[in-house]
GUDO-42300 format. One record per residue: residue number from 1; x, y, z of N, C-alpha, C in turn. Coordinates in steps of 0.2 Angstrom, whole numbers. Layout:
rec num = NUM&n_px = X&n_py = Y&n_pz = Z&ca_px = X&ca_py = Y&ca_pz = Z&c_px = X&c_py = Y&c_pz = Z .
...
//
This chain:
rec num = 1&n_px = 190&n_py = 126&n_pz = 547&ca_px = 197&ca_py = 124&ca_pz = 544&c_px = 195&c_py = 119&c_pz = 538 .
rec num = 2&n_px = 200&n_py = 119&n_pz = 534&ca_px = 200&ca_py = 115&ca_pz = 527&c_px = 203&c_py = 108&c_pz = 528 .
rec num = 3&n_px = 200&n_py = 103&n_pz = 526&ca_px = 202&ca_py = 97&ca_pz = 527&c_px = 203&c_py = 94&c_pz = 520 .
rec num = 4&n_px = 209&n_py = 90&n_pz = 518&ca_px = 210&ca_py = 86&ca_pz = 512&c_px = 210&c_py = 79&c_pz = 513 .
rec num = 5&n_px = 206&n_py = 75&n_pz = 510&ca_px = 206&ca_py = 68&ca_pz = 511&c_px = 206&c_py = 65&c_pz = 504 .
rec num = 6&n_px = 211&n_py = 61&n_pz = 503&ca_px = 212&ca_py = 57&ca_pz = 496&c_px = 212&c_py = 50&c_pz = 498 .
rec num = 7&n_px = 207&n_py = 46&n_pz = 494&ca_px = 207&ca_py = 39&ca_pz = 495&c_px = 206&c_py = 36&c_pz = 488 .
rec num = 8&n_px = 207&n_py = 30&n_pz = 487&ca_px = 206&ca_py = 26&ca_pz = 481&c_px = 201&c_py = 21&c_pz = 482 .
rec num = 9&n_px = 196&n_py = 22&n_pz = 477&ca_px = 190&ca_py = 17&ca_pz = 477&c_px = 192&c_py = 12&c_pz = 472 .
rec num = 10&n_px = 193&n_py = 6&n_pz = 474&ca_px = 194&ca_py = 0&ca_pz = 468&c_px = 187&c_py = -3&c_pz = 467 .
rec num = 11&n_px = 185&n_py = -2&n_pz = 461&ca_px = 178&ca_py = -5&ca_pz = 459&c_px = 179&c_py = -12&c_pz = 455 .
rec num = 12&n_px = 182&n_py = -17&n_pz = 458&ca_px = 183&ca_py = -23&ca_pz = 455&c_px = 176&c_py = -26&c_pz = 454 .
rec num = 13&n_px = 176&n_py = -30&n_pz = 449&ca_px = 169&ca_py = -33&ca_pz = 447&c_px = 170&c_py = -40&c_pz = 449 .
rec num = 14&n_px = 164&n_py = -43&n_pz = 452&ca_px = 165&ca_py = -50&ca_pz = 454&c_px = 162&c_py = -54&c_pz = 449 .
rec num = 15&n_px = 167&n_py = -58&n_pz = 447&ca_px = 164&ca_py = -62&ca_pz = 440&c_px = 161&c_py = -69&c_pz = 442 .
rec num = 16&n_px = 161&n_py = -71&n_pz = 448&ca_px = 158&ca_py = -77&ca_pz = 450&c_px = 160&c_py = -83&c_pz = 447 .
rec num = 17&n_px = 166&n_py = -84&n_pz = 446&ca_px = 168&ca_py = -90&ca_pz = 442&c_px = 174&c_py = -93&c_pz = 445 .
rec num = 18&n_px = 176&n_py = -99&n_pz = 443&ca_px = 182&ca_py = -103&ca_pz = 445&c_px = 187&c_py = -102&c_pz = 440 .
rec num = 19&n_px = 193&n_py = -100&n_pz = 442&ca_px = 199&ca_py = -99&ca_pz = 436&c_px = 200&c_py = -106&c_pz = 433 .
rec num = 20&n_px = 199&n_py = -111&n_pz = 436&ca_px = 201&ca_py = -118&ca_pz = 433&c_px = 197&c_py = -119&c_pz = 426 .
rec num = 21&n_px = 191&n_py = -116&n_pz = 426&ca_px = 187&ca_py = -117&ca_pz = 420&c_px = 185&c_py = -111&c_pz = 416 .
rec num = 22&n_px = 189&n_py = -105&n_pz = 418&ca_px = 188&ca_py = -99&ca_pz = 415&c_px = 190&c_py = -98&c_pz = 408 .
rec num = 23&n_px = 186&n_py = -96&n_pz = 404&ca_px = 188&ca_py = -95&ca_pz = 396&c_px = 191&c_py = -89&c_pz = 395 .
rec num = 24&n_px = 198&n_py = -89&n_pz = 393&ca_px = 202&ca_py = -83&ca_pz = 393&c_px = 201&c_py = -80&c_pz = 386 .
rec num = 25&n_px = 196&n_py = -83&n_pz = 381&ca_px = 196&ca_py = -80&ca_pz = 375&c_px = 194&c_py = -73&c_pz = 374 .
rec num = 26&n_px = 190&n_py = -70&n_pz = 380&ca_px = 188&ca_py = -63&ca_pz = 380&c_px = 193&c_py = -58&c_pz = 381 .
rec num = 27&n_px = 199&n_py = -61&n_pz = 384&ca_px = 205&ca_py = -56&ca_pz = 385&c_px = 208&c_py = -54&c_pz = 379 .
rec num = 28&n_px = 209&n_py = -48&n_pz = 379&ca_px = 212&ca_py = -44&ca_pz = 373&c_px = 218&c_py = -41&c_pz = 375 .
rec num = 29&n_px = 223&n_py = -42&n_pz = 371&ca_px = 230&ca_py = -39&ca_pz = 373&c_px = 232&c_py = -36&c_pz = 366 .
rec num = 30&n_px = 234&n_py = -30&n_pz = 367&ca_px = 237&ca_py = -26&ca_pz = 361&c_px = 244&c_py = -30&c_pz = 359 .
rec num = 31&n_px = 247&n_py = -32&n_pz = 364&ca_px = 254&ca_py = -35&ca_pz = 362&c_px = 252&c_py = -41&c_pz = 358 .
rec num = 32&n_px = 248&n_py = -45&n_pz = 360&ca_px = 246&ca_py = -51&ca_pz = 356&c_px = 243&c_py = -49&c_pz = 349 .
rec num = 33&n_px = 240&n_py = -44&n_pz = 349&ca_px = 237&ca_py = -41&ca_pz = 342&c_px = 242&c_py = -39&c_pz = 338 .
rec num = 34&n_px = 247&n_py = -36&n_pz = 341&ca_px = 253&ca_py = -34&ca_pz = 337&c_px = 257&c_py = -40&c_pz = 334 .
rec num = 35&n_px = 258&n_py = -45&n_pz = 338&ca_px = 262&ca_py = -51&ca_pz = 336&c_px = 258&c_py = -54&c_pz = 330 .
rec num = 36&n_px = 251&n_py = -55&n_pz = 331&ca_px = 247&ca_py = -58&ca_pz = 326&c_px = 248&c_py = -54&c_pz = 319 .
rec num = 37&n_px = 247&n_py = -47&n_pz = 320&ca_px = 248&ca_py = -43&ca_pz = 314&c_px = 255&c_py = -44&c_pz = 310 .
rec num = 38&n_px = 260&n_py = -45&n_pz = 315&ca_px = 267&ca_py = -46&ca_pz = 312&c_px = 267&c_py = -52&c_pz = 308 .
rec num = 39&n_px = 265&n_py = -58&n_pz = 311&ca_px = 265&ca_py = -64&ca_pz = 308&c_px = 261&c_py = -64&c_pz = 302 .
rec num = 40&n_px = 255&n_py = -61&n_pz = 302&ca_px = 251&ca_py = -60&ca_pz = 296&c_px = 254&c_py = -56&c_pz = 291 .
rec num = 41&n_px = 258&n_py = -51&n_pz = 292&ca_px = 261&ca_py = -47&ca_pz = 287&c_px = 267&c_py = -52&c_pz = 284 .
rec num = 42&n_px = 270&n_py = -56&n_pz = 288&ca_px = 275&ca_py = -60&ca_pz = 285&c_px = 272&c_py = -65&c_pz = 281 .
rec num = 43&n_px = 267&n_py = -68&n_pz = 283&ca_px = 263&ca_py = -73&ca_pz = 279&c_px = 261&c_py = -70&c_pz = 272 .
rec num = 44&n_px = 258&n_py = -64&n_pz = 273&ca_px = 255&ca_py = -61&ca_pz = 266&c_px = 261&c_py = -59&c_pz = 262 .
rec num = 45&n_px = 267&n_py = -57&n_pz = 265&ca_px = 273&ca_py = -56&ca_pz = 261&c_px = 275&c_py = -62&c_pz = 257 .
rec num = 46&n_px = 275&n_py = -67&n_pz = 260&ca_px = 277&ca_py = -74&ca_pz = 257&c_px = 272&c_py = -76&c_pz = 252 .
rec num = 47&n_px = 266&n_py = -75&n_pz = 253&ca_px = 261&ca_py = -77&ca_pz = 248&c_px = 261&c_py = -73&c_pz = 242 .
rec num = 48&n_px = 262&n_py = -66&n_pz = 243&ca_px = 263&ca_py = -61&ca_pz = 238&c_px = 269&c_py = -63&c_pz = 233 .
rec num = 49&n_px = 275&n_py = -65&n_pz = 237&ca_px = 281&ca_py = -67&ca_pz = 232&c_px = 280&c_py = -73&c_pz = 228 .
rec num = 50&n_px = 276&n_py = -78&n_pz = 231&ca_px = 275&ca_py = -84&ca_pz = 228&c_px = 270&c_py = -82&c_pz = 221 .
rec num = 51&n_px = 265&n_py = -78&n_pz = 223&ca_px = 260&ca_py = -77&ca_pz = 218&c_px = 263&c_py = -73&c_pz = 212 .
rec num = 52&n_px = 267&n_py = -67&n_pz = 214&ca_px = 271&ca_py = -63&ca_pz = 209&c_px = 275&c_py = -68&c_pz = 205 .
rec num = 53&n_px = 279&n_py = -72&n_pz = 208&ca_px = 284&ca_py = -76&ca_pz = 205&c_px = 281&c_py = -81&c_pz = 200 .
rec num = 54&n_px = 275&n_py = -84&n_pz = 202&ca_px = 271&ca_py = -88&ca_pz = 197&c_px = 269&c_py = -84&c_pz = 191 .
rec num = 55&n_px = 266&n_py = -78&n_pz = 192&ca_px = 264&ca_py = -74&ca_pz = 187&c_px = 269&c_py = -72&c_pz = 182 .
rec num = 56&n_px = 275&n_py = -70&n_pz = 185&ca_px = 281&ca_py = -68&ca_pz = 181&c_px = 283&c_py = -74&c_pz = 177 .
rec num = 57&n_px = 284&n_py = -80&n_pz = 180&ca_px = 287&ca_py = -86&ca_pz = 177&c_px = 282&c_py = -88&c_pz = 171 .
rec num = 58&n_px = 275&n_py = -89&n_pz = 172&ca_px = 271&ca_py = -92&ca_pz = 167&c_px = 268&c_py = -87&c_pz = 163 .
rec num = 59&n_px = 267&n_py = -80&n_pz = 164&ca_px = 264&ca_py = -76&ca_pz = 160&c_px = 269&c_py = -70&c_pz = 158 .
rec num = 60&n_px = 274&n_py = -69&n_pz = 162&ca_px = 279&ca_py = -64&ca_pz = 160&c_px = 276&c_py = -57&c_pz = 163 .
rec num = 61&n_px = 271&n_py = -57&n_pz = 168&ca_px = 269&ca_py = -51&ca_pz = 170&c_px = 274&c_py = -48&c_pz = 176 .
rec num = 62&n_px = 278&n_py = -44&n_pz = 174&ca_px = 283&ca_py = -41&ca_pz = 178&c_px = 280&c_py = -36&c_pz = 183 .
rec num = 63&n_px = 275&n_py = -33&n_pz = 181&ca_px = 271&ca_py = -28&ca_pz = 185&c_px = 268&c_py = -32&c_pz = 191 .
rec num = 64&n_px = 267&n_py = -38&n_pz = 191&ca_px = 264&ca_py = -42&ca_pz = 197&c_px = 267&c_py = -41&c_pz = 203 .
rec num = 65&n_px = 274&n_py = -41&n_pz = 203&ca_px = 278&ca_py = -40&ca_pz = 209&c_px = 277&c_py = -33&c_pz = 212 .
rec num = 66&n_px = 277&n_py = -28&n_pz = 209&ca_px = 276&ca_py = -21&ca_pz = 213&c_px = 268&c_py = -21&c_pz = 215 .
rec num = 67&n_px = 264&n_py = -24&n_pz = 210&ca_px = 256&ca_py = -24&ca_pz = 212&c_px = 255&c_py = -28&c_pz = 218 .
rec num = 68&n_px = 258&n_py = -34&n_pz = 219&ca_px = 257&ca_py = -38&ca_pz = 225&c_px = 259&c_py = -34&c_pz = 231 .
rec num = 69&n_px = 266&n_py = -32&n_pz = 230&ca_px = 269&ca_py = -28&ca_pz = 236&c_px = 264&c_py = -22&c_pz = 238 .
rec num = 70&n_px = 261&n_py = -18&n_pz = 233&ca_px = 257&ca_py = -13&ca_pz = 235&c_px = 250&c_py = -15&c_pz = 238 .
rec num = 71&n_px = 248&n_py = -21&n_pz = 236&ca_px = 241&ca_py = -24&ca_pz = 239&c_px = 243&c_py = -26&c_pz = 246 .
rec num = 72&n_px = 248&n_py = -29&n_pz = 247&ca_px = 251&ca_py = -32&ca_pz = 254&c_px = 251&c_py = -25&c_pz = 259 .
rec num = 73&n_px = 255&n_py = -21&n_pz = 256&ca_px = 256&ca_py = -14&ca_pz = 260&c_px = 249&c_py = -11&c_pz = 262 .
rec num = 74&n_px = 244&n_py = -11&n_pz = 258&ca_px = 238&ca_py = -8&ca_pz = 259&c_px = 234&c_py = -12&c_pz = 264 .
rec num = 75&n_px = 234&n_py = -18&n_pz = 264&ca_px = 231&ca_py = -23&ca_pz = 268&c_px = 234&c_py = -22&c_pz = 275 .
rec num = 76&n_px = 241&n_py = -22&n_pz = 276&ca_px = 244&ca_py = -21&ca_pz = 282&c_px = 242&c_py = -15&c_pz = 286 .
rec num = 77&n_px = 242&n_py = -9&n_pz = 281&ca_px = 240&ca_py = -3&ca_pz = 284&c_px = 233&c_py = -3&c_pz = 287 .
rec num = 78&n_px = 229&n_py = -6&n_pz = 283&ca_px = 222&ca_py = -6&ca_pz = 285&c_px = 221&c_py = -10&c_pz = 291 .
rec num = 79&n_px = 225&n_py = -16&n_pz = 292&ca_px = 224&ca_py = -20&ca_pz = 298&c_px = 227&c_py = -17&c_pz = 304 .
rec num = 80&n_px = 232&n_py = -13&n_pz = 303&ca_px = 236&ca_py = -11&ca_pz = 309&c_px = 233&c_py = -4&c_pz = 312 .
rec num = 81&n_px = 229&n_py = -1&n_pz = 308&ca_px = 225&ca_py = 5&ca_pz = 310&c_px = 222&c_py = 5&c_pz = 317 .
rec num = 82&n_px = 218&n_py = 0&n_pz = 318&ca_px = 215&ca_py = 0&ca_pz = 325&c_px = 220&c_py = -1&c_pz = 331 .
rec num = 83&n_px = 225&n_py = -5&n_pz = 329&ca_px = 230&ca_py = -5&ca_pz = 335&c_px = 234&c_py = 2&c_pz = 336 .
rec num = 84&n_px = 235&n_py = 5&n_pz = 331&ca_px = 239&ca_py = 12&ca_pz = 331&c_px = 234&c_py = 17&c_pz = 335 .
rec num = 85&n_px = 227&n_py = 17&n_pz = 333&ca_px = 223&ca_py = 21&ca_pz = 336&c_px = 222&c_py = 20&c_pz = 344 .
rec num = 86&n_px = 221&n_py = 13&n_pz = 345&ca_px = 221&ca_py = 11&ca_pz = 353&c_px = 228&c_py = 13&c_pz = 356 .
rec num = 87&n_px = 233&n_py = 12&n_pz = 353&ca_px = 239&ca_py = 14&ca_pz = 357&c_px = 240&c_py = 21&c_pz = 358 .
rec num = 88&n_px = 238&n_py = 25&n_pz = 353&ca_px = 238&ca_py = 32&ca_pz = 353&c_px = 234&c_py = 35&c_pz = 360 .
rec num = 89&n_px = 228&n_py = 31&n_pz = 360&ca_px = 223&ca_py = 33&ca_pz = 365&c_px = 226&c_py = 32&c_pz = 372 .
rec num = 90&n_px = 229&n_py = 26&n_pz = 373&ca_px = 232&ca_py = 25&ca_pz = 379&c_px = 238&c_py = 29&c_pz = 381 .
rec num = 91&n_px = 242&n_py = 31&n_pz = 376&ca_px = 248&ca_py = 35&ca_pz = 377&c_px = 246&c_py = 42&c_pz = 378 .
rec num = 92&n_px = 241&n_py = 45&n_pz = 375&ca_px = 239&ca_py = 51&ca_pz = 376&c_px = 234&c_py = 52&c_pz = 382 .
rec num = 93&n_px = 232&n_py = 47&n_pz = 385&ca_px = 228&ca_py = 47&ca_pz = 391&c_px = 222&c_py = 51&c_pz = 390 .
rec num = 94&n_px = 219&n_py = 50&n_pz = 384&ca_px = 212&ca_py = 54&ca_pz = 383&c_px = 207&c_py = 50&c_pz = 386 .
rec num = 95&n_px = 201&n_py = 53&n_pz = 387&ca_px = 195&ca_py = 50&ca_pz = 390&c_px = 193&c_py = 45&c_pz = 385 .
rec num = 96&n_px = 191&n_py = 39&n_pz = 387&ca_px = 189&ca_py = 34&ca_pz = 382&c_px = 182&c_py = 36&c_pz = 379 .
rec num = 97&n_px = 181&n_py = 34&n_pz = 373&ca_px = 175&ca_py = 36&ca_pz = 369&c_px = 169&c_py = 33&c_pz = 373 .
rec num = 98&n_px = 169&n_py = 28&n_pz = 375&ca_px = 164&ca_py = 24&ca_pz = 379&c_px = 163&c_py = 27&c_pz = 386 .
rec num = 99&n_px = 166&n_py = 31&n_pz = 388&ca_px = 165&ca_py = 34&ca_pz = 395&c_px = 162&c_py = 41&c_pz = 394 .
rec num = 100&n_px = 156&n_py = 42&n_pz = 397&ca_px = 154&ca_py = 49&ca_pz = 397&c_px = 155&c_py = 53&c_pz = 403 .
rec num = 101&n_px = 161&n_py = 56&n_pz = 403&ca_px = 163&ca_py = 60&ca_pz = 409&c_px = 158&c_py = 65&c_pz = 411 .
rec num = 102&n_px = 156&n_py = 69&n_pz = 406&ca_px = 151&ca_py = 74&ca_pz = 407&c_px = 145&c_py = 72&c_pz = 411 .
rec num = 103&n_px = 142&n_py = 67&n_pz = 409&ca_px = 136&ca_py = 63&ca_pz = 412&c_px = 138&c_py = 61&c_pz = 419 .
rec num = 104&n_px = 144&n_py = 58&n_pz = 420&ca_px = 146&ca_py = 56&ca_pz = 427&c_px = 146&c_py = 62&c_pz = 431 .
rec num = 105&n_px = 150&n_py = 67&n_pz = 429&ca_px = 151&ca_py = 73&ca_pz = 433&c_px = 144&c_py = 76&c_pz = 434 .
rec num = 106&n_px = 139&n_py = 76&n_pz = 430&ca_px = 132&ca_py = 79&ca_pz = 432&c_px = 129&c_py = 74&c_pz = 437 .
rec num = 107&n_px = 130&n_py = 68&n_pz = 437&ca_px = 127&ca_py = 64&ca_pz = 442&c_px = 131&c_py = 65&c_pz = 449 .
rec num = 108&n_px = 137&n_py = 66&n_pz = 449&ca_px = 141&ca_py = 67&ca_pz = 455&c_px = 138&c_py = 74&c_pz = 458 .
rec num = 109&n_px = 137&n_py = 79&n_pz = 454&ca_px = 134&ca_py = 85&ca_pz = 457&c_px = 128&c_py = 85&c_pz = 460 .
rec num = 110&n_px = 124&n_py = 79&n_pz = 459&ca_px = 117&ca_py = 78&ca_pz = 462&c_px = 118&c_py = 74&c_pz = 469 .
rec num = 111&n_px = 124&n_py = 72&n_pz = 470&ca_px = 126&ca_py = 69&ca_pz = 477&c_px = 125&c_py = 74&c_pz = 482 .
rec num = 112&n_px = 121&n_py = 73&n_pz = 487&ca_px = 120&ca_py = 78&ca_pz = 493&c_px = 127&c_py = 80&c_pz = 496 .
rec num = 113&n_px = 128&n_py = 86&n_pz = 497&ca_px = 134&ca_py = 89&ca_pz = 500&c_px = 140&c_py = 91&c_pz = 495 .
rec num = 114&n_px = 139&n_py = 89&n_pz = 489&ca_px = 144&ca_py = 91&ca_pz = 484&c_px = 143&c_py = 98&c_pz = 482 .
rec num = 115&n_px = 148&n_py = 102&n_pz = 482&ca_px = 147&ca_py = 109&ca_pz = 481&c_px = 150&c_py = 110&c_pz = 473 .
rec num = 116&n_px = 156&n_py = 107&n_pz = 472&ca_px = 159&ca_py = 108&ca_pz = 466&c_px = 164&c_py = 103&c_pz = 464 .
rec num = 117&n_px = 166&n_py = 102&n_pz = 458&ca_px = 170&ca_py = 97&ca_pz = 455&c_px = 176&c_py = 100&c_pz = 452 .
rec num = 118&n_px = 182&n_py = 98&n_pz = 453&ca_px = 187&ca_py = 100&ca_pz = 449&c_px = 192&c_py = 94&c_pz = 447 .
rec num = 119&n_px = 196&n_py = 95&n_pz = 442&ca_px = 201&ca_py = 90&ca_pz = 440&c_px = 198&c_py = 83&c_pz = 439 .
rec num = 120&n_px = 192&n_py = 82&n_pz = 436&ca_px = 190&ca_py = 76&ca_pz = 435&c_px = 193&c_py = 73&c_pz = 428 .
rec num = 121&n_px = 196&n_py = 67&n_pz = 429&ca_px = 199&ca_py = 64&ca_pz = 423&c_px = 198&c_py = 57&c_pz = 423 .
rec num = 122&n_px = 197&n_py = 54&n_pz = 417&ca_px = 197&ca_py = 47&ca_pz = 416&c_px = 201&c_py = 45&c_pz = 410 .
rec num = 123&n_px = 205&n_py = 39&n_pz = 411&ca_px = 209&ca_py = 37&ca_pz = 405&c_px = 209&c_py = 30&c_pz = 405 .
rec num = 124&n_px = 211&n_py = 27&n_pz = 400&ca_px = 211&ca_py = 20&ca_pz = 399&c_px = 219&c_py = 17&c_pz = 401 .
rec num = 125&n_px = 218&n_py = 13&n_pz = 405&ca_px = 225&ca_py = 10&ca_pz = 408&c_px = 227&c_py = 4&c_pz = 403 .
rec num = 126&n_px = 223&n_py = 0&n_pz = 401&ca_px = 224&ca_py = -5&ca_pz = 396&c_px = 217&c_py = -7&c_pz = 393 .
rec num = 127&n_px = 217&n_py = -13&n_pz = 390&ca_px = 211&ca_py = -14&ca_pz = 386&c_px = 205&c_py = -16&c_pz = 390 .
rec num = 128&n_px = 206&n_py = -16&n_pz = 396&ca_px = 200&ca_py = -18&ca_pz = 401&c_px = 199&c_py = -14&c_pz = 407 .
rec num = 129&n_px = 204&n_py = -9&n_pz = 408&ca_px = 203&ca_py = -5&ca_pz = 414&c_px = 203&c_py = 3&c_pz = 413 .
rec num = 130&n_px = 199&n_py = 6&n_pz = 416&ca_px = 199&ca_py = 13&ca_pz = 416&c_px = 200&c_py = 16&c_pz = 422 .
rec num = 131&n_px = 204&n_py = 20&n_pz = 423&ca_px = 206&ca_py = 24&ca_pz = 429&c_px = 204&c_py = 31&c_pz = 429 .
rec num = 132&n_px = 202&n_py = 33&n_pz = 435&ca_px = 200&ca_py = 40&ca_pz = 436&c_px = 202&c_py = 44&c_pz = 442 .
rec num = 133&n_px = 201&n_py = 50&n_pz = 442&ca_px = 203&ca_py = 54&ca_pz = 448&c_px = 198&c_py = 60&c_pz = 448 .
rec num = 134&n_px = 196&n_py = 62&n_pz = 454&ca_px = 191&ca_py = 68&ca_pz = 454&c_px = 192&c_py = 71&c_pz = 461 .
rec num = 135&n_px = 192&n_py = 78&n_pz = 460&ca_px = 193&ca_py = 82&ca_pz = 466&c_px = 186&c_py = 85&c_pz = 468 .
rec num = 136&n_px = 183&n_py = 84&n_pz = 474&ca_px = 177&ca_py = 87&ca_pz = 476&c_px = 177&c_py = 92&c_pz = 482 .
rec num = 137&n_px = 174&n_py = 97&n_pz = 481&ca_px = 173&ca_py = 102&ca_pz = 487&c_px = 166&c_py = 100&c_pz = 490 .
rec num = 138&n_px = 166&n_py = 99&n_pz = 496&ca_px = 160&ca_py = 97&ca_pz = 500&c_px = 158&c_py = 102&c_pz = 505 .
rec num = 139&n_px = 152&n_py = 101&n_pz = 507&ca_px = 150&ca_py = 105&ca_pz = 513&c_px = 153&c_py = 102&c_pz = 519 .
rec num = 140&n_px = 154&n_py = 106&n_pz = 524&ca_px = 157&ca_py = 104&ca_pz = 530&c_px = 154&c_py = 98&c_pz = 534 .
rec num = 141&n_px = 148&n_py = 98&n_pz = 534&ca_px = 144&ca_py = 93&ca_pz = 538&c_px = 143&c_py = 86&c_pz = 534 .
rec num = 142&n_px = 146&n_py = 86&n_pz = 528&ca_px = 145&ca_py = 81&ca_pz = 523&c_px = 148&c_py = 74&c_pz = 526 .
rec num = 143&n_px = 145&n_py = 68&n_pz = 526&ca_px = 148&ca_py = 62&ca_pz = 527&c_px = 153&c_py = 60&c_pz = 522 .
rec num = 144&n_px = 160&n_py = 60&n_pz = 523&ca_px = 165&ca_py = 59&ca_pz = 519&c_px = 164&c_py = 51&c_pz = 516 .
rec num = 145&n_px = 163&n_py = 47&n_pz = 520&ca_px = 162&ca_py = 40&ca_pz = 518&c_px = 156&c_py = 39&c_pz = 513 .
rec num = 146&n_px = 151&n_py = 41&n_pz = 515&ca_px = 144&ca_py = 41&ca_pz = 511&c_px = 146&c_py = 44&c_pz = 504 .
rec num = 147&n_px = 149&n_py = 50&n_pz = 504&ca_px = 150&ca_py = 54&ca_pz = 498&c_px = 155&c_py = 50&c_pz = 493 .
rec num = 148&n_px = 160&n_py = 47&n_pz = 496&ca_px = 165&ca_py = 43&ca_pz = 492&c_px = 162&c_py = 37&c_pz = 489 .
rec num = 149&n_px = 157&n_py = 33&n_pz = 493&ca_px = 154&ca_py = 28&ca_pz = 491&c_px = 149&c_py = 29&c_pz = 485 .
rec num = 150&n_px = 146&n_py = 35&n_pz = 486&ca_px = 141&ca_py = 36&ca_pz = 480&c_px = 145&c_py = 38&c_pz = 474 .
rec num = 151&n_px = 150&n_py = 42&n_pz = 475&ca_px = 154&ca_py = 44&ca_pz = 469&c_px = 157&c_py = 38&c_pz = 465 .
rec num = 152&n_px = 160&n_py = 34&n_pz = 470&ca_px = 163&ca_py = 27&ca_pz = 467&c_px = 158&c_py = 23&c_pz = 463 .
rec num = 153&n_px = 151&n_py = 23&n_pz = 466&ca_px = 146&ca_py = 19&ca_pz = 462&c_px = 145&c_py = 22&c_pz = 456 .
rec num = 154&n_px = 144&n_py = 29&n_pz = 456&ca_px = 143&ca_py = 32&ca_pz = 449&c_px = 148&c_py = 31&c_pz = 444 .
rec num = 155&n_px = 154&n_py = 31&n_pz = 446&ca_px = 160&ca_py = 29&ca_pz = 441&c_px = 160&c_py = 22&c_pz = 439 .
rec num = 156&n_px = 159&n_py = 18&n_pz = 444&ca_px = 158&ca_py = 11&ca_pz = 443&c_px = 153&c_py = 9&c_pz = 437 .
rec num = 157&n_px = 148&n_py = 13&n_pz = 437&ca_px = 142&ca_py = 13&ca_pz = 432&c_px = 145&c_py = 14&c_pz = 425 .
rec num = 158&n_px = 150&n_py = 18&n_pz = 425&ca_px = 153&ca_py = 21&ca_pz = 419&c_px = 160&c_py = 16&c_pz = 417 .
rec num = 159&n_px = 161&n_py = 11&n_pz = 421&ca_px = 166&ca_py = 6&ca_pz = 419&c_px = 173&c_py = 8&c_pz = 422 .
rec num = 160&n_px = 173&n_py = 13&n_pz = 426&ca_px = 179&ca_py = 15&ca_pz = 429&c_px = 181&c_py = 10&c_pz = 435 .
rec num = 161&n_px = 187&n_py = 7&n_pz = 434&ca_px = 189&ca_py = 1&ca_pz = 438&c_px = 193&c_py = 3&c_pz = 445 .
rec num = 162&n_px = 196&n_py = 9&n_pz = 444&ca_px = 200&ca_py = 12&ca_pz = 449&c_px = 199&c_py = 19&c_pz = 449 .
rec num = 163&n_px = 196&n_py = 22&n_pz = 455&ca_px = 195&ca_py = 29&ca_pz = 455&c_px = 198&c_py = 32&c_pz = 462 .
rec num = 164&n_px = 202&n_py = 38&n_pz = 461&ca_px = 205&ca_py = 42&ca_pz = 467&c_px = 200&c_py = 48&c_pz = 468 .
rec num = 165&n_px = 197&n_py = 48&n_pz = 474&ca_px = 193&ca_py = 54&ca_pz = 475&c_px = 197&c_py = 58&c_pz = 481 .
rec num = 166&n_px = 197&n_py = 64&n_pz = 479&ca_px = 200&ca_py = 69&ca_pz = 484&c_px = 194&c_py = 73&c_pz = 486 .
rec num = 167&n_px = 193&n_py = 73&n_pz = 493&ca_px = 188&ca_py = 78&ca_pz = 496&c_px = 191&c_py = 84&c_pz = 499 .
rec num = 168&n_px = 187&n_py = 89&n_pz = 499&ca_px = 190&ca_py = 95&ca_pz = 502&c_px = 184&c_py = 99&c_pz = 505 .
rec num = 169&n_px = 184&n_py = 100&n_pz = 511&ca_px = 178&ca_py = 103&ca_pz = 514&c_px = 180&c_py = 111&c_pz = 515 .
//
């Protein structure tokens, strides 16, 4: 008979620290990055207006206003590009570039009792968490708990923080 088993393996990392002295400077938030870029754009716009006003007032350089606006626009576009790329990657649920899914699947194929793999996916949930799902066909006599533990460790090595494993015998 055929058995389907679905589990979730959470691969939380033990940081070994107290939160009272924890430095949150390594936490990265796309929302805060977006707010920072918005404030930066406003600041650059104000500086551009001041500079172009001074150039027009003292030198009569009327072309300085559109030139400053163009320069500020280019700087804003260049600074916002990484945020747009990251947001697109989150929304499209693509495999993150720093996760080698093909290599992870090759490692899973070496786990004793694994016959085949289907529906393996990894996507980035936020700036620090990768989620994954994998469907495995195993031999009937395979120990499910051992197989799931080994597969979970493989994906943990690839920085996957939450993995759903479905075993089918």
